[in-house]
C-alpha positions as CSV (number, residue, x, y, z in Angstrom):
1,X,-1.6,-18.8,46.7
2,X,-4.0,-18.6,49.6
3,X,-7.1,-20.8,50.1
4,X,-9.1,-18.0,51.6
5,X,-11.4,-19.3,54.4
6,X,-15.0,-18.3,54.9
7,X,-15.5,-15.5,57.4
8,X,-12.6,-13.3,56.4
9,X,-12.5,-10.4,54.0
10,X,-9.7,-10.2,51.4
11,X,-8.3,-7.3,53.4
12,X,-8.3,-9.4,56.6
13,X,-6.2,-12.0,54.8
14,X,-3.7,-9.3,53.7
15,X,-3.4,-8.0,57.3
16,X,-2.9,-11.6,58.6
17,X,-0.2,-12.3,56.1
18,X,1.6,-9.0,56.9
19,X,1.8,-10.2,60.5
20,X,2.8,-13.8,59.6
21,X,5.6,-12.7,57.2
22,X,6.5,-9.6,59.2
23,X,6.3,-7.3,56.1
24,X,4.1,-4.3,55.1
25,X,4.2,-4.8,51.4
26,X,1.3,-7.3,50.7
27,X,-1.6,-7.1,48.3
28,X,-4.4,-9.4,47.0
29,X,-5.4,-9.9,43.4
30,X,-9.2,-9.8,43.4
31,X,-11.7,-9.4,46.2
32,X,-13.7,-12.3,47.6
33,X,-16.7,-11.7,49.8
34,X,-16.3,-12.9,53.4
35,X,-18.7,-15.9,53.0
36,X,-16.8,-17.1,49.9
37,X,-13.8,-19.3,50.1
38,X,-11.2,-20.3,47.5
39,X,-8.3,-19.1,45.4
40,X,-6.8,-15.7,46.4
41,X,-3.3,-15.0,45.0
42,X,-1.4,-12.8,47.4
43,X,1.6,-10.7,46.3
44,X,4.4,-10.0,48.7
45,X,7.3,-7.5,48.5
46,X,8.4,-6.7,45.0
47,X,5.6,-8.9,43.6
48,X,3.0,-6.3,44.6
49,X,4.0,-4.6,41.3
50,X,2.1,-7.3,39.4
51,X,-1.1,-7.2,41.4
52,X,-3.0,-5.3,38.6
53,X,-1.9,-7.8,36.0
54,X,-3.1,-10.8,38.0
55,X,-6.3,-9.1,38.9
56,X,-7.1,-8.8,35.2
57,X,-7.2,-12.6,34.7
58,X,-10.4,-14.6,34.4
59,X,-11.8,-16.4,37.5
60,X,-13.5,-19.7,37.8
61,X,-16.2,-20.6,40.4
62,X,-18.3,-23.5,41.7
63,X,-21.7,-22.0,42.6
64,X,-25.0,-23.0,43.9
65,X,-28.2,-21.2,43.1
66,X,-31.5,-21.5,45.0
67,X,-34.8,-20.6,43.3
68,X,-37.8,-19.5,45.3
69,X,-36.7,-16.3,47.0
70,X,-34.4,-13.4,46.4
71,X,-32.4,-11.4,49.0
72,X,-31.0,-7.9,49.6
73,X,-27.4,-9.0,49.1
74,X,-28.2,-11.5,46.2
75,X,-26.6,-14.3,48.4
76,X,-27.6,-16.4,51.4
77,X,-26.6,-13.7,53.9
78,X,-29.2,-11.2,53.0
79,X,-32.8,-10.6,54.1
80,X,-35.6,-12.0,51.9
81,X,-36.9,-9.5,49.3
82,X,-39.3,-11.6,47.2
83,X,-40.7,-15.1,47.3
84,X,-42.4,-17.3,44.8
85,X,-42.7,-21.0,45.7
86,X,-41.3,-23.4,43.2
87,X,-44.4,-25.6,42.8
88,X,-43.6,-27.4,39.6
89,X,-40.5,-29.4,38.7
90,X,-37.7,-27.4,37.0
91,X,-36.6,-29.1,33.8
92,X,-32.9,-29.7,33.5
93,X,-33.0,-29.0,29.7
94,X,-34.5,-25.5,30.5
95,X,-31.7,-24.8,33.0
96,X,-29.0,-25.8,30.5
97,X,-30.7,-23.6,27.8
98,X,-30.6,-20.6,30.2
99,X,-27.0,-21.2,31.1
100,X,-26.0,-21.4,27.4
101,X,-27.8,-18.2,26.7
102,X,-25.5,-16.4,29.2
103,X,-22.2,-17.3,27.4
104,X,-20.3,-14.4,25.8
105,X,-20.6,-10.7,26.6
106,X,-23.3,-9.6,29.1
107,X,-24.3,-6.4,30.6
108,X,-24.4,-6.6,34.4
109,X,-25.4,-4.2,37.2
110,X,-23.4,-4.8,40.3
111,X,-25.4,-5.5,43.5
112,X,-26.0,-2.7,46.1
113,X,-24.1,-4.7,48.6
114,X,-20.8,-4.5,46.7
115,X,-17.5,-2.7,46.9
116,X,-18.0,-0.9,43.6
117,X,-17.5,2.9,44.1
118,X,-20.0,5.6,43.1
119,X,-19.0,9.2,43.7
120,X,-16.1,8.0,45.9
121,X,-18.2,5.9,48.2
122,X,-18.7,2.1,48.1
123,X,-22.2,0.8,47.1
124,X,-22.5,-1.2,50.4
125,X,-22.0,2.1,52.4
126,X,-25.0,3.6,50.6
127,X,-27.0,0.3,51.1
128,X,-26.3,0.2,54.8
129,X,-27.5,3.9,55.1
130,X,-30.7,2.9,53.2
131,X,-29.8,5.2,50.2
132,X,-30.5,3.9,46.7
133,X,-28.1,5.2,44.0
134,X,-27.8,4.6,40.3
135,X,-25.4,1.7,39.7
136,X,-23.0,1.7,36.8
137,X,-23.7,-1.0,34.2
138,X,-20.6,-3.0,33.2
139,X,-19.7,-5.4,30.4
140,X,-18.6,-8.8,31.5
141,X,-17.7,-12.0,29.6
142,X,-18.9,-15.5,30.5
143,X,-16.3,-17.7,28.9
144,X,-17.9,-21.0,30.1
145,X,-20.8,-22.0,32.2
146,X,-22.0,-25.6,32.9
147,X,-24.7,-27.3,35.0
148,X,-22.9,-29.8,37.3
149,X,-25.7,-31.4,39.3
150,X,-29.3,-32.4,39.0
151,X,-32.0,-30.1,40.2
152,X,-32.9,-30.7,43.9
153,X,-36.5,-29.8,44.8
154,X,-37.4,-28.9,48.4
155,X,-40.8,-27.9,49.7
156,X,-40.9,-24.4,48.2
157,X,-37.4,-24.0,46.6
158,X,-35.2,-25.7,44.1
159,X,-31.4,-25.6,43.8
160,X,-28.6,-26.7,41.6
161,X,-24.9,-26.2,41.1
162,X,-23.0,-24.8,38.2
163,X,-19.4,-23.9,37.3
164,X,-18.5,-20.7,35.6
165,X,-15.4,-19.1,34.2
166,X,-15.8,-15.3,33.7
167,X,-14.0,-12.0,33.3
168,X,-12.8,-10.0,36.3
169,X,-15.6,-7.9,37.9
170,X,-18.3,-10.5,37.3
171,X,-20.6,-10.9,40.3
172,X,-21.7,-14.5,40.4
173,X,-24.5,-13.7,42.8
174,X,-25.9,-11.3,40.2
175,X,-25.5,-14.0,37.7
176,X,-27.6,-16.3,40.0
177,X,-30.4,-13.6,40.0
178,X,-30.2,-13.3,36.2
179,X,-30.6,-17.1,35.9
180,X,-33.5,-17.1,38.2
181,X,-35.2,-14.3,36.2
182,X,-34.8,-16.3,33.0
183,X,-36.4,-19.3,34.7
184,X,-39.2,-17.2,36.1
185,X,-38.3,-17.2,39.8
186,X,-36.7,-14.9,42.3
187,X,-33.3,-16.5,43.2
188,X,-30.1,-16.0,45.1
189,X,-26.6,-17.5,45.3
190,X,-26.6,-20.0,48.2
191,X,-23.0,-21.1,48.0
192,X,-19.8,-20.1,46.2
193,X,-16.1,-21.3,46.0
194,X,-13.5,-19.7,43.7
195,X,-11.8,-22.7,42.1
196,X,-9.3,-20.8,39.9
197,X,-7.8,-17.3,39.4
198,X,-6.0,-17.0,36.1
199,X,-3.7,-20.1,35.9
200,X,-3.8,-20.8,39.6
201,X,-6.1,-23.5,40.9
202,X,-7.4,-24.5,44.3
203,X,-5.2,-27.6,44.6
204,X,-2.1,-25.3,44.6
205,X,-3.3,-23.2,47.4
206,X,-2.1,-23.0,51.0
207,X,-4.4,-22.7,54.0
208,X,-3.6,-20.3,56.8
209,X,-2.9,-23.3,59.1
210,X,-0.3,-24.6,56.5
211,X,1.3,-21.1,56.3
212,X,1.5,-20.8,60.1
213,X,3.1,-24.2,60.4
214,X,5.8,-23.2,57.8
215,X,6.4,-19.9,59.6
216,X,6.9,-21.8,62.9
217,X,9.3,-24.3,61.2
218,X,11.2,-21.6,59.4
219,X,10.5,-22.9,56.0
């Protein structure tokens, strides 16, 4: 159970573990974007046979959304697409109402900057080439979603945090955009941590530093 650090792709993590454990048979159980940290179960050796079953499990996240501008990637790494200053105070009750409206089954269109494949190519490859393609809609399930902080107002933006438990294939950054739309503002996901994958939680995970120490000590 790896606590994936920010700055590495899920594939980078697999490659590093292959070297650490000196084995080729390693697989991860659900992609995390490079700028997202958190729970990434890694299967080694014979356990790679259960990757598909673990990938199917629900995931939980602690997310932050910022209202006031949207980005190309739907998160904090992209270029600004649209801005609308948040001039009035956002009401907490309105935010909670919007979050509650998202519970259950939802239709979601994956972001252009994602690893979803269309005609054998990943969407982000089209995006980087400046080609717009039709993205397949998918059904996702929001099992639970809760506001966890007050609403912090800055000069032209507002932000708040929420926790969400959702089905596999859910893009939380797209969820942030949907929340913004319902509140009447362009928005993006400004921070994300995966806190659980299926039954596995963050407090059970090992960092790379801990794994490296165990390899050195032969444990």
